[in-house]
C-alpha positions in Angstrom: -13.0 -5.1 -13.4 -16.5 -6.7 -13.1 -18.7 -5.2 -15.8 -21.3 -4.0 -13.4 -18.7 -1.6 -12.1 -19.0 0.3 -15.4 -22.7 0.9 -14.7 -22.1 1.9 -11.1 -19.4 4.4 -12.3 -21.8 5.8 -14.9 -24.6 6.2 -12.3 -22.1 8.0 -9.9 -21.1 10.3 -12.7 -24.7 11.0 -13.7 -25.6 11.9 -10.1 -22.5 14.2 -10.0 -22.6 14.5 -6.2 -19.8 16.4 -4.6 -19.3 14.9 -1.1 -17.1 17.8 0.1 -20.4 19.4 1.3 -23.7 18.1 2.7 -25.6 20.6 0.6 -24.3 18.9 -2.6 -24.5 15.3 -1.4 -27.2 14.9 1.3 -27.9 11.2 1.1 -24.4 10.2 -0.1 -22.7 12.0 2.8 -24.7 9.7 5.1 -24.0 6.7 2.9 -20.2 7.4 2.9 -20.1 7.3 6.7 -22.0 4.1 6.7 -19.7 2.4 4.2 -16.6 3.6 6.0 -17.9 2.1 9.2 -18.4 -1.3 7.5 -14.8 -1.4 6.4 -13.6 0.1 9.6 -15.3 -2.8 11.5 -13.7 -5.3 9.1 -10.2 -3.9 10.0 -10.4 -2.9 13.7 -13.1 -5.2 14.9 -14.5 -2.7 17.5 -17.6 -3.6 19.4 -21.2 -2.8 18.7 -21.3 0.1 21.1 -18.4 1.8 19.4 -20.2 1.8 16.0 -23.5 2.8 17.5 -21.7 5.8 18.8 -19.6 6.8 15.9 -21.1 5.6 12.6 -23.1 8.7 12.0 -21.5 10.9 14.6 -21.2 14.4 13.2 -18.2 15.4 15.3 -16.0 12.5 14.5 -14.6 10.5 11.5 -13.6 6.9 11.1 -11.8 7.8 7.9 -12.5 9.1 4.4 -12.4 8.2 0.8 -9.5 9.6 -1.2 -8.4 9.7 -4.9 -6.1 6.7 -4.2 -3.5 5.1 -2.0 -1.1 8.0 -2.4 -3.4 10.6 -0.9 -4.5 8.1 1.7 -0.9 7.6 2.8 -0.2 11.3 2.8 -3.3 11.9 5.0 -2.2 9.2 7.5 1.3 10.7 7.9 -0.2 14.2 8.0 -2.2 13.2 11.0 0.7 11.3 12.5 3.0 14.3 12.1 0.5 16.7 13.7 -0.1 14.4 16.6 3.4 14.6 17.8 3.3 18.5 17.9 1.0 19.0 20.9 0.2 22.6 21.9 2.6 24.3 24.3 3.0 27.8 25.8 3.5 30.1 22.8 2.7 27.3 20.3 -0.7 26.5 19.1 -0.3 23.8 16.4 1.9 23.0 13.4 -0.9 23.8 11.1 -1.2 27.3 12.5 2.3 28.2 13.5 4.3 26.2 10.9 7.0 23.6 10.9 9.9 25.7 12.2 7.9 26.9 15.2 6.8 23.3 15.9 10.3 22.0 15.9 11.5 24.8 18.1 8.7 24.4 20.6 9.3 20.7 20.9 13.1 21.1 21.0 13.6 18.9 17.9 16.0 18.9 15.0 14.6 16.0 13.1 11.3 14.1 12.5 11.4 10.7 10.7 9.1 8.1 9.4 10.3 4.4 9.2 9.3 1.9 6.6 11.0 -1.0 4.8 12.7 -0.7 1.4 9.6 -2.2 -0.1 7.6 0.8 0.9 5.5 2.7 -1.7 7.1 5.9 -3.1 4.0 7.9 -1.9 5.6 7.8 1.6 8.6 9.7 0.3 6.2 12.2 -1.4 4.6 12.6 2.0 7.9 13.4 3.6 8.5 16.1 1.1 5.0 17.6 1.3 4.9 17.5 5.1 8.2 19.3 5.5 10.2 16.5 7.2 12.1 15.8 4.0 11.9 12.6 2.0 15.4 11.7 3.2 13.9 11.4 6.6 11.5 8.7 5.4 14.0 6.0 6.4 14.0 2.7 4.5 15.0 -0.3 6.5 16.5 -3.4 4.8 14.3 -6.4 4.3 15.2 -9.9 5.5 15.2 -13.2 3.6 11.4 -13.2 3.6 11.5 -9.8 1.8 9.8 -8.2 4.8 11.1 -5.5 7.1 14.2 -6.7 9.1 13.1 -6.4 12.7 16.6 -6.5 14.1 17.7 -3.6 11.9 14.5 -1.8 12.8 15.3 -2.1 16.5 18.8 -1.0 16.0 17.7 2.1 14.0 15.2 3.0 16.7 17.9 2.8 19.4 20.3 4.8 17.2 17.7 7.6 16.7 17.2 7.7 20.5 20.9 8.0 21.0 21.1 10.9 18.6 18.6 12.9 20.6 16.3 15.8 19.4 14.8 13.3 16.9 11.2 12.1 16.9 9.7 9.1 15.0 6.4 10.3 13.7 5.3 6.9 12.4 6.4 3.3 11.6 4.7 2.0 8.5 4.0 -1.7 8.1 3.2 -3.0 4.6 0.3 -5.4 4.0 1.0 -6.3 0.4 4.1 -4.7 -1.0 3.5 -3.2 -4.4 6.5 -5.0 -6.0 6.3 -8.3 -4.3 3.0 -8.6 -2.4 4.8 -9.4 0.9 3.3 -8.6 4.3 5.4 -7.3 7.1 5.1 -8.9 10.6 2.3 -6.6 11.7 2.0 -8.0 15.3 5.7 -7.4 15.9 5.5 -3.9 14.5 2.4 -3.2 16.6 4.3 -4.3 19.7 7.2 -2.0 18.9 5.0 1.0 18.3 3.0 0.4 21.5 6.3 0.1 23.5 7.8 3.3 21.9 4.5 5.2 21.7 4.8 5.6 17.9 2.0 6.0 15.4 1.5 2.7 13.6 0.4 3.0 10.0 -0.4 0.0 7.8 -0.3 0.5 4.1 -2.8 -2.2 3.0 -3.4 -0.6 -0.4 -3.0 -4.1 -1.9 -3.7 -6.4 0.9 -6.6 -4.8 2.8 -9.5 -6.6 1.0 -7.9 -10.0 1.9 -9.7 -9.5 5.2 -12.8 -10.6 3.3 -11.3 -14.1 2.6 -12.1 -16.6 5.3 -9.2 -18.7 4.0 -6.5 -16.0 4.0 -7.6 -13.2 6.3 -5.1 -14.4 9.0 -2.3 -13.2 6.7 -3.2 -9.7 8.0 -3.2 -10.6 11.7 -2.2 -7.5 13.6 -3.7 -5.0 11.3 -6.4 -4.4 13.9 -3.7 -2.9 16.2 -2.8 -0.2 13.7 -3.6 3.5 14.3 -4.3 4.1 10.6 -4.8 1.9 7.5 -4.7 2.7 3.8 -6.8 0.6 1.3 -7.0 1.1 -2.4 -10.5 0.6 -3.9 -9.2 0.2 -7.5 -7.0 -2.7 -6.5 -8.6 -5.7 -4.9 -12.0 -4.0 -4.4 -12.0 -4.1 -8.2 -13.5 -0.6 -8.5 -12.8 1.7 -11.4 -10.0 4.2 -11.2 -9.4 6.1 -9.0 -10.4 5.6 -5.4 -8.8 4.9 -2.1 -9.6 5.0 1.6 -7.8 6.0 4.8 -9.0 4.7 8.2 -8.2 5.7 11.8 -8.8 3.6 14.8 -9.4 6.8 16.9 -12.6 8.6 15.7 -11.0 11.9 16.8 -7.7 11.4 15.0 -8.7 13.5 12.0 -9.4 16.5 14.3 -5.6 17.2 13.7 -6.3 18.2 10.1 -9.5 20.3 10.3 -10.0 23.2 7.9 -13.0 25.5 7.4 -14.0 28.2 4.9 -16.9 30.7 4.7 -18.4 29.2 1.6 -17.9 25.5 2.4 -17.0 23.3 5.4 -18.3 26.1 7.7 -17.7 25.7 11.4 -20.6 23.8 12.9 -21.5 22.3 9.5 -21.7 18.5 8.9 -19.6 18.7 5.7 -17.3 15.7 5.1 -14.7 18.0 3.5 -13.8 19.5 6.9 -11.3 16.6 7.6 -10.0 15.7 4.2 -6.9 16.5 2.1 -8.9 16.8 -1.1 -11.6 19.3 -1.8 -14.3 18.3 -4.4 -14.6 14.6 -5.0 -17.1 12.2 -6.4 -19.2 9.7 -4.3 -17.0 6.6 -4.6 -18.8 5.2 -1.6 -21.9 4.6 -3.7 -19.8 2.3 -6.0 -18.3 0.3 -3.1 -21.6 0.1 -1.2 -23.4 -1.3 -4.3 -20.5 -3.7 -5.0 -20.6 -5.1 -1.5 -24.3 -5.7 -1.8 -23.9 -7.3 -5.2 -21.0 -9.6 -4.4 -20.9 -9.6 -0.6 -17.8 -10.4 1.3 -17.9 -14.0 0.2 -18.0 -13.0 -3.5 -15.0 -10.7 -3.0 -13.3 -13.5 -0.9 -13.6 -15.9 -3.8 -12.0 -13.5 -6.2 -9.1 -12.8 -3.8 -8.6 -16.5 -3.1 -8.5 -17.2 -6.8 -5.8 -14.5 -7.2 -3.6 -15.9 -4.4 -4.0 -19.5 -5.5 -3.4 -18.8 -9.2 -0.3 -16.8 -8.3 1.0 -19.8 -6.3 0.3 -22.1 -9.3 2.1 -19.6 -11.6 5.1 -19.8 -9.2 5.3 -23.5 -9.6 5.1 -23.3 -13.4 8.0 -20.8 -13.3 10.1 -23.1 -11.1 9.5 -26.0 -13.5 10.9 -24.1 -16.5 14.7 -24.1 -16.9 14.7 -20.7 -18.6 13.2 -18.8 -15.6 14.1 -18.1 -12.0 11.5 -17.3 -9.4 12.7 -14.3 -7.4 9.9 -13.8 -4.9 7.3 -16.4 -4.0 3.7 -15.0 -3.7 2.2 -14.3 -0.3 -0.7 -12.6 -2.0 -1.4 -12.4 -5.8 1.9 -10.8 -6.8 5.2 -12.6 -7.6 8.4 -11.7 -9.4 10.7 -13.8 -11.6 13.2 -13.3 -14.4 14.4 -15.0 -17.5 17.8 -16.7 -17.0 19.0 -18.6 -20.1 20.7 -21.9 -19.1 24.2 -21.0 -20.2 24.1 -17.7 -18.2 22.7 -19.6 -15.2 25.7 -21.9 -15.2 28.1 -19.1 -15.4 26.3 -17.1 -12.7 26.2 -20.1 -10.3 29.9 -20.7 -10.9 30.9 -17.0 -10.4 28.7 -16.8 -7.3 30.3 -20.0 -5.8 33.8 -18.6 -6.5 33.0 -15.2 -5.0 33.7 -13.4 -8.3 31.8 -10.2 -7.4 32.5 -8.3 -10.6 31.7 -11.3 -12.8 28.4 -11.8 -11.0 27.5 -8.1 -11.5 28.4 -8.3 -15.2 26.2 -11.4 -15.7 23.3 -9.7 -13.9 23.7 -6.7 -16.1 23.4 -8.9 -19.1 20.3 -10.5 -17.6 18.9 -7.1 -16.9 19.1 -6.2 -20.6 17.5 -9.5 -21.6 14.6 -9.0 -19.2 14.1 -5.4 -20.1 13.9 -6.3 -23.8 11.7 -9.4 -23.1 9.2 -7.3 -21.2 9.2 -4.5 -23.8 8.7 -6.9 -26.7 5.9 -8.8 -25.0 4.1 -5.5 -24.1 4.4 -4.1 -27.6 3.2 -7.4 -29.2 0.0 -6.8 -27.3 -1.0 -10.4 -26.6 -0.1 -10.4 -22.9 1.6 -8.2 -20.3 3.7 -8.4 -17.2 5.4 -5.4 -15.6 8.9 -5.1 -14.3 10.9 -3.6 -11.5 14.3 -3.9 -9.8 15.0 -5.5 -6.4 17.7 -7.5 -4.6 17.4 -11.3 -4.9 18.9 -11.7 -1.4 19.2 -9.0 1.3 23.0 -9.2 1.3 23.2 -8.5 -2.5 24.6 -5.1 -3.5 22.8 -5.0 -6.8 19.1 -4.6 -7.7 18.3 -6.9 -10.6 15.6 -6.4 -13.2 12.7 -8.8 -12.5 9.3 -9.4 -14.2 6.4 -8.7 -11.9 3.1 -10.5 -12.3 -0.2 -9.5 -10.6 -3.0 -12.1 -10.8 -6.3 -10.1 -10.7 -8.6 -11.4 -13.4 -10.8 -14.2 -12.0 -10.9 -15.7 -15.5 -7.2 -16.4 -15.5 -6.6 -20.1 -15.9 -3.5 -22.3 -15.8 -3.5 -22.6 -19.6 -3.3 -18.8 -19.9 -0.3 -18.8 -17.5 1.4 -21.4 -19.8 0.7 -19.2 -22.8 2.4 -16.2 -21.1 5.5 -18.3 -20.4 5.4 -19.9 -23.8 5.4 -16.5 -25.4 8.3 -15.3 -23.2 10.3 -18.4 -24.1 9.7 -17.7 -27.8 10.8 -14.1 -27.5 13.8 -15.2 -25.4 14.9 -17.7 -28.1 15.2 -14.7 -30.5 16.8 -12.3 -28.0 19.4 -14.8 -26.8 21.0 -16.9 -29.5 
């Protein structure tokens, strides 16, 4: 992270403001609403009149800071779930009457959330916490672009309609998948959600700050049509751990999760904690506000552009080395690849061409062990680091292979450093595979 962030974090800790309550964070409660409005405008692009009305409106909220992307995503789906359970005769709300009463009042057997298989695991956590069950956070296959398969999504929606007594609480579009950096077709998802009257949430934990890049902001076209958007501050806003944000297009959306107490967040008070999942929390808005003033959107844009363009350069280097296979090309600053020694590559290509499924699986298992050990040894050596995950190389594959995952964040990363990382991996590989 930029070194000035360390000082901003120290200042925030020294002030020790608790923004749950106006009495313990008078100025910073006002500042938080101001900073939220800045990012809200960057996402949703509402007009001047909208922000004049809602920036410091004490009855509404454009969003809130959270401890990270997980709590932001949970908050978004909490609001989306509550929104579908409108009051009826004998039923007040799901928060008051509970999940079983809500399902009975609305004649439902099932509530689901739909996302692609590249969705973050926090969405499954939300399913468990919100009572719909994590099995009802339905993961749709990805297409050859590693983004949500629209045809399969449409088929799933129709199938759920045919089942009856099932409600789709939200469809989640990904703007920067954690594993691959891919961005779902947000305009198409927005069209579907508008047609079906479904809450459209965009998990832009990784990709949200790309909106500050003049060169690449169009990658997130369609995000302005979302109902809610998650952004992680400690990713491409380069803030210290831990901080996230959740935004809602509708300033009244968070009325669905209002809670009061006698000693804090009293009815009629202006406390920010009235509409948040978390209780006590530090004033992360101070750090982001100062960072935006120090670097500006152009400064952030330069860092983001460096990450994307360096990742693309890294992809080319990987493709030019015979010992490696590029698995997912970078859309943002994330890519995946794996080590494939030449002799195994020849065997794998032959087995694939001949349709020898078990042989292909066995060779991939061998490659999995090689890549697991390669990543472990490089990490333990301590000179450089890439992470790893498992994913399908092609949508039709029936096997998730181990891949190395690289995230380019440091603006000081140069092509020479990328070569050193691959050189080290080739050196380790020569010992592992003899």
